[in-house]
PQR file of N, CA, C, O and H, with PARSE charges and radii, in Angstrom:
ATOM      1  N   VAL A   1      95.868  81.403 103.276 -0.4000 1.5000
ATOM      2  CA  VAL A   1      95.495  81.868 101.834 -0.0000 2.0000
ATOM      3  C   VAL A   1      97.405  82.475 101.650  0.5500 1.7000
ATOM      4  O   VAL A   1      98.337  81.983 101.014 -0.5500 1.4000
ATOM      5  N   LEU A   2      97.312  83.828 102.616 -0.4000 1.5000
ATOM      6  CA  LEU A   2      98.413  84.399 102.923 -0.0000 2.0000
ATOM      7  C   LEU A   2      99.776  84.005 103.004  0.5500 1.7000
ATOM      8  O   LEU A   2     100.768  84.580 102.556 -0.5500 1.4000
ATOM      9  H   LEU A   2      96.555  84.227 103.132  0.4000 1.0000
ATOM     10  N   ASP A   3      99.719  83.363 103.387 -0.4000 1.5000
ATOM     11  CA  ASP A   3     101.280  82.581 103.735 -0.0000 2.0000
ATOM     12  C   ASP A   3     101.806  81.905 103.106  0.5500 1.7000
ATOM     13  O   ASP A   3     103.026  81.744 103.062 -0.5500 1.4000
ATOM     14  H   ASP A   3      98.914  82.896 103.751  0.4000 1.0000
ATOM     15  N   ARG A   4     100.352  80.952 102.008 -0.4000 1.5000
ATOM     16  CA  ARG A   4     101.018  80.342 100.876 -0.0000 2.0000
ATOM     17  C   ARG A   4     101.406  81.146  99.966  0.5500 1.7000
ATOM     18  O   ARG A   4     102.430  80.915  99.323 -0.5500 1.4000
ATOM     19  H   ARG A   4      99.361  81.082 102.043  0.4000 1.0000
ATOM     20  N   LEU A   5     100.673  82.194  99.768 -0.4000 1.5000
ATOM     21  CA  LEU A   5     101.276  83.114  98.600 -0.0000 2.0000
ATOM     22  C   LEU A   5     102.654  83.708  98.601  0.5500 1.7000
ATOM     23  O   LEU A   5     103.310  84.069  97.623 -0.5500 1.4000
ATOM     24  H   LEU A   5      99.841  82.382 100.290  0.4000 1.0000
ATOM     25  N   TYR A   6     103.050  83.753 100.166 -0.4000 1.5000
ATOM     26  CA  TYR A   6     104.493  84.287 100.126 -0.0000 2.0000
ATOM     27  C   TYR A   6     105.197  83.420  99.802  0.5500 1.7000
ATOM     28  O   TYR A   6     106.317  83.503  99.298 -0.5500 1.4000
ATOM     29  H   TYR A   6     102.517  83.460 100.960  0.4000 1.0000
ATOM     30  N   ALA A   7     104.502  82.372 100.108 -0.4000 1.5000
ATOM     31  CA  ALA A   7     105.942  80.691 100.347 -0.0000 2.0000
ATOM     32  C   ALA A   7     106.508  80.568  99.002  0.5500 1.7000
ATOM     33  O   ALA A   7     107.644  80.353  98.580 -0.5500 1.4000
ATOM     34  H   ALA A   7     103.592  82.305 100.518  0.4000 1.0000
ATOM     35  N   VAL A   8     105.017  80.831  98.294 -0.4000 1.5000
ATOM     36  CA  VAL A   8     105.580  80.382  97.004 -0.0000 2.0000
ATOM     37  C   VAL A   8     105.973  81.746  96.310  0.5500 1.7000
ATOM     38  O   VAL A   8     106.529  81.637  95.217 -0.5500 1.4000
ATOM     39  H   VAL A   8     104.094  81.005  98.637  0.4000 1.0000
ATOM     40  N   ILE A   9     105.771  82.927  96.768 -0.4000 1.5000
ATOM     41  CA  ILE A   9     106.835  83.521  96.537 -0.0000 2.0000
ATOM     42  C   ILE A   9     108.181  84.097  96.482  0.5500 1.7000
ATOM     43  O   ILE A   9     108.758  84.902  95.750 -0.5500 1.4000
ATOM     44  H   ILE A   9     105.319  83.016  97.656  0.4000 1.0000
ATOM     45  N   ARG A  10     108.522  83.295  97.671 -0.4000 1.5000
ATOM     46  CA  ARG A  10     109.917  83.287  98.097 -0.0000 2.0000
ATOM     47  C   ARG A  10     110.258  82.272  97.242  0.5500 1.7000
ATOM     48  O   ARG A  10     111.472  82.100  97.355 -0.5500 1.4000
ATOM     49  H   ARG A  10     108.053  82.641  98.266  0.4000 1.0000
ATOM     50  N   MET A  11     109.667  81.324  96.241 -0.4000 1.5000
ATOM     51  CA  MET A  11     110.699  80.272  95.182 -0.0000 2.0000
ATOM     52  C   MET A  11     110.861  80.696  93.953  0.5500 1.7000
ATOM     53  O   MET A  11     111.204  80.138  92.911 -0.5500 1.4000
ATOM     54  H   MET A  11     108.681  81.464  96.149  0.4000 1.0000
ATOM     55  N   LEU A  12     110.455  82.160  94.331 -0.4000 1.5000
ATOM     56  CA  LEU A  12     111.097  82.586  92.228 -0.0000 2.0000
ATOM     57  C   LEU A  12     112.616  82.675  92.866  0.5500 1.7000
ATOM     58  O   LEU A  12     112.915  82.555  94.054 -0.5500 1.4000
ATOM     59  H   LEU A  12     110.176  82.613  95.177  0.4000 1.0000
ATOM     60  N   GLY A  13     113.545  82.935  91.679 -0.4000 1.5000
ATOM     61  CA  GLY A  13     114.675  84.071  91.863 -0.0000 2.0000
ATOM     62  C   GLY A  13     114.552  85.071  91.594  0.5500 1.7000
ATOM     63  O   GLY A  13     113.780  85.672  90.848 -0.5500 1.4000
ATOM     64  H   GLY A  13     113.302  83.033  90.714  0.4000 1.0000
ATOM     65  N   THR A  14     116.378  85.674  93.022 -0.4000 1.5000
ATOM     66  CA  THR A  14     115.874  86.698  93.076 -0.0000 2.0000
ATOM     67  C   THR A  14     114.990  87.852  92.872  0.5500 1.7000
ATOM     68  O   THR A  14     114.204  88.508  93.554 -0.5500 1.4000
ATOM     69  H   THR A  14     117.005  85.185  93.628  0.4000 1.0000
ATOM     70  N   LEU A  15     115.729  87.835  90.827 -0.4000 1.5000
ATOM     71  CA  LEU A  15     114.965  89.033  90.311 -0.0000 2.0000
ATOM     72  C   LEU A  15     113.564  89.243  90.090  0.5500 1.7000
ATOM     73  O   LEU A  15     112.838  90.236  90.126 -0.5500 1.4000
ATOM     74  H   LEU A  15     116.368  87.302  90.273  0.4000 1.0000
ATOM     75  N   ASP A  16     113.348  87.703  89.785 -0.4000 1.5000
ATOM     76  CA  ASP A  16     111.583  87.825  89.339 -0.0000 2.0000
ATOM     77  C   ASP A  16     111.088  87.920  91.206  0.5500 1.7000
ATOM     78  O   ASP A  16     109.962  88.407  91.301 -0.5500 1.4000
ATOM     79  H   ASP A  16     113.938  86.896  89.756  0.4000 1.0000
ATOM     80  N   ARG A  17     111.625  87.607  92.396 -0.4000 1.5000
ATOM     81  CA  ARG A  17     110.638  87.669  93.448 -0.0000 2.0000
ATOM     82  C   ARG A  17     110.878  88.968  94.026  0.5500 1.7000
ATOM     83  O   ARG A  17     110.269  89.268  95.052 -0.5500 1.4000
ATOM     84  H   ARG A  17     112.540  87.211  92.318  0.4000 1.0000
ATOM     85  N   SER A  18     112.003  90.091  93.295 -0.4000 1.5000
ATOM     86  CA  SER A  18     112.427  91.527  94.004 -0.0000 2.0000
ATOM     87  C   SER A  18     110.932  92.107  93.180  0.5500 1.7000
ATOM     88  O   SER A  18     110.009  92.875  93.454 -0.5500 1.4000
ATOM     89  H   SER A  18     112.498  89.847  92.461  0.4000 1.0000
ATOM     90  N   LEU A  19     111.365  91.172  91.955 -0.4000 1.5000
ATOM     91  CA  LEU A  19     109.945  92.672  90.510 -0.0000 2.0000
ATOM     92  C   LEU A  19     108.342  92.415  91.521  0.5500 1.7000
ATOM     93  O   LEU A  19     107.642  93.253  92.090 -0.5500 1.4000
ATOM     94  H   LEU A  19     112.114  90.549  91.733  0.4000 1.0000
ATOM     95  N   VAL A  20     108.176  90.743  91.405 -0.4000 1.5000
ATOM     96  CA  VAL A  20     106.881  90.720  92.364 -0.0000 2.0000
ATOM     97  C   VAL A  20     106.582  91.648  93.495  0.5500 1.7000
ATOM     98  O   VAL A  20     105.465  92.151  93.613 -0.5500 1.4000
ATOM     99  H   VAL A  20     108.744  90.062  90.943  0.4000 1.0000
ATOM    100  N   LEU A  21     107.438  91.855  94.226 -0.4000 1.5000
ATOM    101  CA  LEU A  21     107.177  92.266  95.377 -0.0000 2.0000
ATOM    102  C   LEU A  21     107.209  93.775  95.532  0.5500 1.7000
ATOM    103  O   LEU A  21     106.402  94.458  96.162 -0.5500 1.4000
ATOM    104  H   LEU A  21     108.346  91.446  94.130  0.4000 1.0000
ATOM    105  N   LEU A  22     108.033  94.090  95.008 -0.4000 1.5000
ATOM    106  CA  LEU A  22     107.570  95.762  94.054 -0.0000 2.0000
ATOM    107  C   LEU A  22     106.839  95.990  93.762  0.5500 1.7000
ATOM    108  O   LEU A  22     106.580  97.193  93.748 -0.5500 1.4000
ATOM    109  H   LEU A  22     108.688  93.535  94.496  0.4000 1.0000
ATOM    110  N   SER A  23     105.992  95.148  93.334 -0.4000 1.5000
ATOM    111  CA  SER A  23     104.772  95.327  91.980 -0.0000 2.0000
ATOM    112  C   SER A  23     104.000  95.520  93.460  0.5500 1.7000
ATOM    113  O   SER A  23     103.444  96.564  93.800 -0.5500 1.4000
ATOM    114  H   SER A  23     106.203  94.171  93.345  0.4000 1.0000
ATOM    115  N   LEU A  24     104.076  94.391  94.206 -0.4000 1.5000
ATOM    116  CA  LEU A  24     102.964  94.301  95.603 -0.0000 2.0000
ATOM    117  C   LEU A  24     102.894  96.051  96.111  0.5500 1.7000
ATOM    118  O   LEU A  24     102.151  96.970  96.454 -0.5500 1.4000
ATOM    119  H   LEU A  24     104.528  93.543  93.929  0.4000 1.0000
ATOM    120  N   GLU A  25     104.206  95.665  95.861 -0.4000 1.5000
ATOM    121  CA  GLU A  25     104.218  97.347  96.895 -0.0000 2.0000
ATOM    122  C   GLU A  25     103.899  98.959  95.918  0.5500 1.7000
ATOM    123  O   GLU A  25     104.049 100.131  96.265 -0.5500 1.4000
ATOM    124  H   GLU A  25     104.810  94.918  95.583  0.4000 1.0000
ATOM    125  N   GLY A  26     103.473  98.427  94.768 -0.4000 1.5000
ATOM    126  CA  GLY A  26     102.858 100.039  93.883 -0.0000 2.0000
ATOM    127  C   GLY A  26     103.748 100.284  93.300  0.5500 1.7000
ATOM    128  O   GLY A  26     103.518 101.341  92.714 -0.5500 1.4000
ATOM    129  H   GLY A  26     103.351  97.475  94.486  0.4000 1.0000
ATOM    130  N   ALA A  27     105.207  99.741  92.965 -0.4000 1.5000
ATOM    131  CA  ALA A  27     106.163 100.500  92.390 -0.0000 2.0000
ATOM    132  C   ALA A  27     106.006  99.932  90.932  0.5500 1.7000
ATOM    133  O   ALA A  27     105.782  98.772  90.586 -0.5500 1.4000
ATOM    134  H   ALA A  27     105.394  98.882  93.442  0.4000 1.0000
ATOM    135  N   SER A  28     106.263 101.575  89.825 -0.4000 1.5000
ATOM    136  CA  SER A  28     105.503 101.577  88.465 -0.0000 2.0000
ATOM    137  C   SER A  28     107.208 100.361  87.724  0.5500 1.7000
ATOM    138  O   SER A  28     108.262  99.909  88.170 -0.5500 1.4000
ATOM    139  H   SER A  28     106.445 102.518  90.106  0.4000 1.0000
ATOM    140  N   TYR A  29     106.549 100.371  86.620 -0.4000 1.5000
ATOM    141  CA  TYR A  29     107.823  99.500  85.544 -0.0000 2.0000
ATOM    142  C   TYR A  29     108.986 100.089  85.789  0.5500 1.7000
ATOM    143  O   TYR A  29     109.926  99.432  86.234 -0.5500 1.4000
ATOM    144  H   TYR A  29     105.692 100.738  86.258  0.4000 1.0000
ATOM    145  N   ARG A  30     109.142 102.175  85.384 -0.4000 1.5000
ATOM    146  CA  ARG A  30     109.847 102.344  85.075 -0.0000 2.0000
ATOM    147  C   ARG A  30     110.675 102.239  86.555  0.5500 1.7000
ATOM    148  O   ARG A  30     111.861 101.957  86.384 -0.5500 1.4000
ATOM    149  H   ARG A  30     108.378 102.708  85.021  0.4000 1.0000
ATOM    150  N   ASP A  31     110.418 102.350  87.473 -0.4000 1.5000
ATOM    151  CA  ASP A  31     111.102 102.872  88.761 -0.0000 2.0000
ATOM    152  C   ASP A  31     111.517 101.286  88.960  0.5500 1.7000
ATOM    153  O   ASP A  31     112.538 101.051  89.605 -0.5500 1.4000
ATOM    154  H   ASP A  31     109.455 102.579  87.613  0.4000 1.0000
ATOM    155  N   MET A  32     110.989 100.538  88.589 -0.4000 1.5000
ATOM    156  CA  MET A  32     111.554  98.847  88.261 -0.0000 2.0000
ATOM    157  C   MET A  32     112.913  98.560  87.719  0.5500 1.7000
ATOM    158  O   MET A  32     114.042  98.158  88.003 -0.5500 1.4000
ATOM    159  H   MET A  32     110.159 100.729  88.065  0.4000 1.0000
ATOM    160  N   SER A  33     112.012  99.076  86.619 -0.4000 1.5000
ATOM    161  CA  SER A  33     113.579  98.370  85.604 -0.0000 2.0000
ATOM    162  C   SER A  33     115.200  99.608  85.808  0.5500 1.7000
ATOM    163  O   SER A  33     116.399  99.411  85.606 -0.5500 1.4000
ATOM    164  H   SER A  33     111.096  99.402  86.389  0.4000 1.0000
ATOM    165  N   ARG A  34     114.322 100.982  86.344 -0.4000 1.5000
ATOM    166  CA  ARG A  34     115.849 101.384  86.711 -0.0000 2.0000
ATOM    167  C   ARG A  34     116.837 101.487  87.741  0.5500 1.7000
ATOM    168  O   ARG A  34     117.824 102.223  87.714 -0.5500 1.4000
ATOM    169  H   ARG A  34     113.349 101.142  86.508  0.4000 1.0000
ATOM    170  N   LEU A  35     116.401 100.460  88.923 -0.4000 1.5000
ATOM    171  CA  LEU A  35     116.651  99.758  90.144 -0.0000 2.0000
ATOM    172  C   LEU A  35     117.172  98.588  89.306  0.5500 1.7000
ATOM    173  O   LEU A  35     118.396  98.696  89.377 -0.5500 1.4000
ATOM    174  H   LEU A  35     115.600  99.862  88.945  0.4000 1.0000
ATOM    175  N   HIS A  36     116.837  97.391  88.453 -0.4000 1.5000
ATOM    176  CA  HIS A  36     116.909  96.556  87.796 -0.0000 2.0000
ATOM    177  C   HIS A  36     117.955  96.164  87.614  0.5500 1.7000
ATOM    178  O   HIS A  36     118.650  95.251  88.059 -0.5500 1.4000
ATOM    179  H   HIS A  36     115.842  97.304  88.396  0.4000 1.0000
ATOM    180  N   GLY A  37     118.130  97.639  86.249 -0.4000 1.5000
ATOM    181  CA  GLY A  37     118.774  97.909  85.111 -0.0000 2.0000
ATOM    182  C   GLY A  37     118.067  96.721  84.018  0.5500 1.7000
ATOM    183  O   GLY A  37     118.856  95.845  83.662 -0.5500 1.4000
ATOM    184  H   GLY A  37     117.565  98.380  85.888  0.4000 1.0000
ATOM    185  N   LEU A  38     116.681  96.635  83.480 -0.4000 1.5000
ATOM    186  CA  LEU A  38     115.901  96.192  82.812 -0.0000 2.0000
ATOM    187  C   LEU A  38     115.362  97.187  82.233  0.5500 1.7000
ATOM    188  O   LEU A  38     115.390  98.311  82.734 -0.5500 1.4000
ATOM    189  H   LEU A  38     116.041  97.347  83.769  0.4000 1.0000
ATOM    190  N   SER A  39     114.773  96.913  81.057 -0.4000 1.5000
ATOM    191  CA  SER A  39     114.266  97.761  80.118 -0.0000 2.0000
ATOM    192  C   SER A  39     112.394  97.486  80.927  0.5500 1.7000
ATOM    193  O   SER A  39     111.778  96.558  81.451 -0.5500 1.4000
ATOM    194  H   SER A  39     114.750  96.000  80.650  0.4000 1.0000
ATOM    195  N   GLU A  40     112.125  99.071  80.542 -0.4000 1.5000
ATOM    196  CA  GLU A  40     110.374  97.935  81.222 -0.0000 2.0000
ATOM    197  C   GLU A  40     109.397  96.867  80.573  0.5500 1.7000
ATOM    198  O   GLU A  40     108.411  96.317  81.064 -0.5500 1.4000
ATOM    199  H   GLU A  40     112.626  99.825  80.116  0.4000 1.0000
ATOM    200  N   THR A  41     109.953  96.748  79.363 -0.4000 1.5000
ATOM    201  CA  THR A  41     109.333  95.783  78.958 -0.0000 2.0000
ATOM    202  C   THR A  41     109.471  94.400  79.503  0.5500 1.7000
ATOM    203  O   THR A  41     108.540  93.628  79.734 -0.5500 1.4000
ATOM    204  H   THR A  41     110.754  97.194  78.964  0.4000 1.0000
ATOM    205  N   ASN A  42     111.025  94.129  79.720 -0.4000 1.5000
ATOM    206  CA  ASN A  42     111.121  93.281  80.232 -0.0000 2.0000
ATOM    207  C   ASN A  42     110.839  92.847  81.583  0.5500 1.7000
ATOM    208  O   ASN A  42     110.740  91.717  82.061 -0.5500 1.4000
ATOM    209  H   ASN A  42     111.782  94.756  79.532  0.4000 1.0000
ATOM    210  N   VAL A  43     110.703  94.339  82.240 -0.4000 1.5000
ATOM    211  CA  VAL A  43     109.729  94.391  83.855 -0.0000 2.0000
ATOM    212  C   VAL A  43     108.603  93.394  83.168  0.5500 1.7000
ATOM    213  O   VAL A  43     108.505  92.168  83.217 -0.5500 1.4000
ATOM    214  H   VAL A  43     110.783  95.257  81.852  0.4000 1.0000
ATOM    215  N   GLY A  44     107.970  94.169  82.655 -0.4000 1.5000
ATOM    216  CA  GLY A  44     106.243  93.776  82.449 -0.0000 2.0000
ATOM    217  C   GLY A  44     106.361  91.970  81.881  0.5500 1.7000
ATOM    218  O   GLY A  44     105.662  91.074  82.353 -0.5500 1.4000
ATOM    219  H   GLY A  44     108.049  95.166  82.615  0.4000 1.0000
ATOM    220  N   VAL A  45     107.578  91.748  80.618 -0.4000 1.5000
ATOM    221  CA  VAL A  45     107.698  90.233  80.965 -0.0000 2.0000
ATOM    222  C   VAL A  45     107.700  89.025  81.419  0.5500 1.7000
ATOM    223  O   VAL A  45     107.221  87.917  81.176 -0.5500 1.4000
ATOM    224  H   VAL A  45     108.147  92.476  80.234  0.4000 1.0000
ATOM    225  N   ARG A  46     108.552  89.694  82.336 -0.4000 1.5000
ATOM    226  CA  ARG A  46     108.918  88.974  83.291 -0.0000 2.0000
ATOM    227  C   ARG A  46     107.803  88.591  84.471  0.5500 1.7000
ATOM    228  O   ARG A  46     107.721  87.453  84.933 -0.5500 1.4000
ATOM    229  H   ARG A  46     108.941  90.594  82.533  0.4000 1.0000
ATOM    230  N   LEU A  47     106.952  89.708  84.895 -0.4000 1.5000
ATOM    231  CA  LEU A  47     106.202  89.707  85.469 -0.0000 2.0000
ATOM    232  C   LEU A  47     105.098  88.725  85.447  0.5500 1.7000
ATOM    233  O   LEU A  47     104.750  87.789  86.167 -0.5500 1.4000
ATOM    234  H   LEU A  47     107.019  90.633  84.520  0.4000 1.0000
ATOM    235  N   ASN A  48     104.710  89.229  84.457 -0.4000 1.5000
ATOM    236  CA  ASN A  48     103.552  88.506  83.996 -0.0000 2.0000
ATOM    237  C   ASN A  48     103.749  86.650  83.558  0.5500 1.7000
ATOM    238  O   ASN A  48     102.775  85.969  83.237 -0.5500 1.4000
ATOM    239  H   ASN A  48     104.993  89.990  83.872  0.4000 1.0000
ATOM    240  N   ARG A  49     104.876  86.209  83.620 -0.4000 1.5000
ATOM    241  CA  ARG A  49     105.705  85.145  83.673 -0.0000 2.0000
ATOM    242  C   ARG A  49     106.004  84.009  84.923  0.5500 1.7000
ATOM    243  O   ARG A  49     106.109  82.790  85.062 -0.5500 1.4000
ATOM    244  H   ARG A  49     105.667  86.763  83.881  0.4000 1.0000
ATOM    245  N   ALA A  50     106.074  85.446  85.846 -0.4000 1.5000
ATOM    246  CA  ALA A  50     105.856  85.330  87.689 -0.0000 2.0000
ATOM    247  C   ALA A  50     104.713  84.601  87.880  0.5500 1.7000
ATOM    248  O   ALA A  50     104.434  83.407  87.986 -0.5500 1.4000
ATOM    249  H   ALA A  50     105.988  86.435  85.733  0.4000 1.0000
ATOM    250  N   ARG A  51     103.899  86.053  87.900 -0.4000 1.5000
ATOM    251  CA  ARG A  51     102.598  85.931  87.932 -0.0000 2.0000
ATOM    252  C   ARG A  51     101.480  84.454  87.908  0.5500 1.7000
ATOM    253  O   ARG A  51     100.703  83.889  88.677 -0.5500 1.4000
ATOM    254  H   ARG A  51     104.126  87.023  87.813  0.4000 1.0000
ATOM    255  N   ALA A  52     102.166  84.250  86.034 -0.4000 1.5000
ATOM    256  CA  ALA A  52     101.210  82.932  85.895 -0.0000 2.0000
ATOM    257  C   ALA A  52     101.499  81.704  86.955  0.5500 1.7000
ATOM    258  O   ALA A  52     100.798  81.020  87.699 -0.5500 1.4000
ATOM    259  H   ALA A  52     102.797  84.708  85.408  0.4000 1.0000
ATOM    260  N   TRP A  53     103.042  81.793  86.599 -0.4000 1.5000
ATOM    261  CA  TRP A  53     103.778  80.480  88.127 -0.0000 2.0000
ATOM    262  C   TRP A  53     103.145  80.832  89.024  0.5500 1.7000
ATOM    263  O   TRP A  53     102.070  80.233  89.066 -0.5500 1.4000
ATOM    264  H   TRP A  53     103.612  82.349  85.994  0.4000 1.0000
ATOM    265  N   ILE A  54     103.289  81.570  89.832 -0.4000 1.5000
ATOM    266  CA  ILE A  54     102.462  82.023  91.112 -0.0000 2.0000
ATOM    267  C   ILE A  54     101.146  81.352  90.994  0.5500 1.7000
ATOM    268  O   ILE A  54     100.768  80.619  91.907 -0.5500 1.4000
ATOM    269  H   ILE A  54     104.163  82.056  89.798  0.4000 1.0000
ATOM    270  N   ALA A  55     100.420  81.545  89.940 -0.4000 1.5000
ATOM    271  CA  ALA A  55      98.814  81.201  89.945 -0.0000 2.0000
ATOM    272  C   ALA A  55      99.072  79.982  90.044  0.5500 1.7000
ATOM    273  O   ALA A  55      98.762  79.461  91.116 -0.5500 1.4000
ATOM    274  H   ALA A  55     100.727  82.140  89.198  0.4000 1.0000
ATOM    275  N   ALA A  56      99.931  78.825  88.629 -0.4000 1.5000
ATOM    276  CA  ALA A  56     100.229  77.801  88.453 -0.0000 2.0000
ATOM    277  C   ALA A  56     100.147  76.891  89.946  0.5500 1.7000
ATOM    278  O   ALA A  56      99.478  75.918  90.294 -0.5500 1.4000
ATOM    279  H   ALA A  56     100.182  79.248  87.758  0.4000 1.0000
ATOM    280  N   GLN A  57     101.156  77.718  90.600 -0.4000 1.5000
ATOM    281  CA  GLN A  57     101.352  77.076  91.801 -0.0000 2.0000
ATOM    282  C   GLN A  57     100.005  77.151  93.102  0.5500 1.7000
ATOM    283  O   GLN A  57      99.278  76.259  93.541 -0.5500 1.4000
ATOM    284  H   GLN A  57     101.699  78.509  90.317  0.4000 1.0000
ATOM    285  N   MET A  58     100.055  77.931  93.274 -0.4000 1.5000
ATOM    286  CA  MET A  58      98.725  78.081  94.006 -0.0000 2.0000
ATOM    287  C   MET A  58      97.316  76.919  93.675  0.5500 1.7000
ATOM    288  O   MET A  58      96.622  76.418  94.560 -0.5500 1.4000
ATOM    289  H   MET A  58     100.645  78.655  92.918  0.4000 1.0000
ATOM    290  N   GLU A  59      97.171  76.712  92.335 -0.4000 1.5000
ATOM    291  CA  GLU A  59      96.223  75.982  92.450 -0.0000 2.0000
ATOM    292  C   GLU A  59      96.162  74.569  91.867  0.5500 1.7000
ATOM    293  O   GLU A  59      95.291  73.830  91.407 -0.5500 1.4000
ATOM    294  H   GLU A  59      97.734  77.119  91.616  0.4000 1.0000
ATOM    295  N   VAL A  60      98.228  74.503  92.220 -0.4000 1.5000
ATOM    296  CA  VAL A  60      98.050  72.994  92.679 -0.0000 2.0000
ATOM    297  C   VAL A  60      98.084  72.823  94.164  0.5500 1.7000
ATOM    298  O   VAL A  60      98.150  71.802  94.848 -0.5500 1.4000
ATOM    299  H   VAL A  60      98.935  75.103  92.593  0.4000 1.0000
ATOM    300  N   THR A  61      98.041  73.707  94.387 -0.4000 1.5000
ATOM    301  CA  THR A  61      98.104  73.470  96.359 -0.0000 2.0000
ATOM    302  C   THR A  61      96.166  73.421  96.739  0.5500 1.7000
ATOM    303  O   THR A  61      95.625  72.980  97.753 -0.5500 1.4000
ATOM    304  H   THR A  61      97.988  74.536  93.831  0.4000 1.0000
ATOM    305  N   GLY A  62      95.471  74.087  95.422 -0.4000 1.5000
ATOM    306  CA  GLY A  62      94.292  73.771  95.772 -0.0000 2.0000
ATOM    307  C   GLY A  62      93.824  74.962  96.689  0.5500 1.7000
ATOM    308  O   GLY A  62      92.772  74.945  97.328 -0.5500 1.4000
ATOM    309  H   GLY A  62      95.911  74.445  94.599  0.4000 1.0000
ATOM    310  N   ASP A  63      95.149  76.479  96.674 -0.4000 1.5000
ATOM    311  CA  ASP A  63      95.057  77.788  97.196 -0.0000 2.0000
ATOM    312  C   ASP A  63      94.646  78.505  95.666  0.5500 1.7000
ATOM    313  O   ASP A  63      94.979  79.632  95.297 -0.5500 1.4000
ATOM    314  H   ASP A  63      96.004  76.493  96.155  0.4000 1.0000
ATOM    315  N   GLY A  64      94.146  77.894  95.200 -0.4000 1.5000
ATOM    316  CA  GLY A  64      93.787  79.289  93.772 -0.0000 2.0000
ATOM    317  C   GLY A  64      93.277  80.719  94.211  0.5500 1.7000
ATOM    318  O   GLY A  64      92.420  81.039  95.034 -0.5500 1.4000
ATOM    319  H   GLY A  64      93.876  76.979  95.499  0.4000 1.0000
ATOM    320  N   LEU A  65      94.144  81.520  93.330 -0.4000 1.5000
ATOM    321  CA  LEU A  65      93.649  82.645  93.385 -0.0000 2.0000
ATOM    322  C   LEU A  65      92.391  83.514  92.363  0.5500 1.7000
ATOM    323  O   LEU A  65      92.062  84.669  92.637 -0.5500 1.4000
ATOM    324  H   LEU A  65      94.840  81.259  92.661  0.4000 1.0000
TER
END
């Protein structure tokens, strides 16, 4: 399942992939926003959308989270 999860994460666009990986490493929204030049709100929105997309992809393959 972990291999499939990382395969799905690699399918994301560069920015969203970076945000998801930073989130998995425990980075704060503030740190991510500063690194990428986004507002903290935008970081949150992008992460929520990316997580929902990842969950949907995992469901499609039967590897639900």
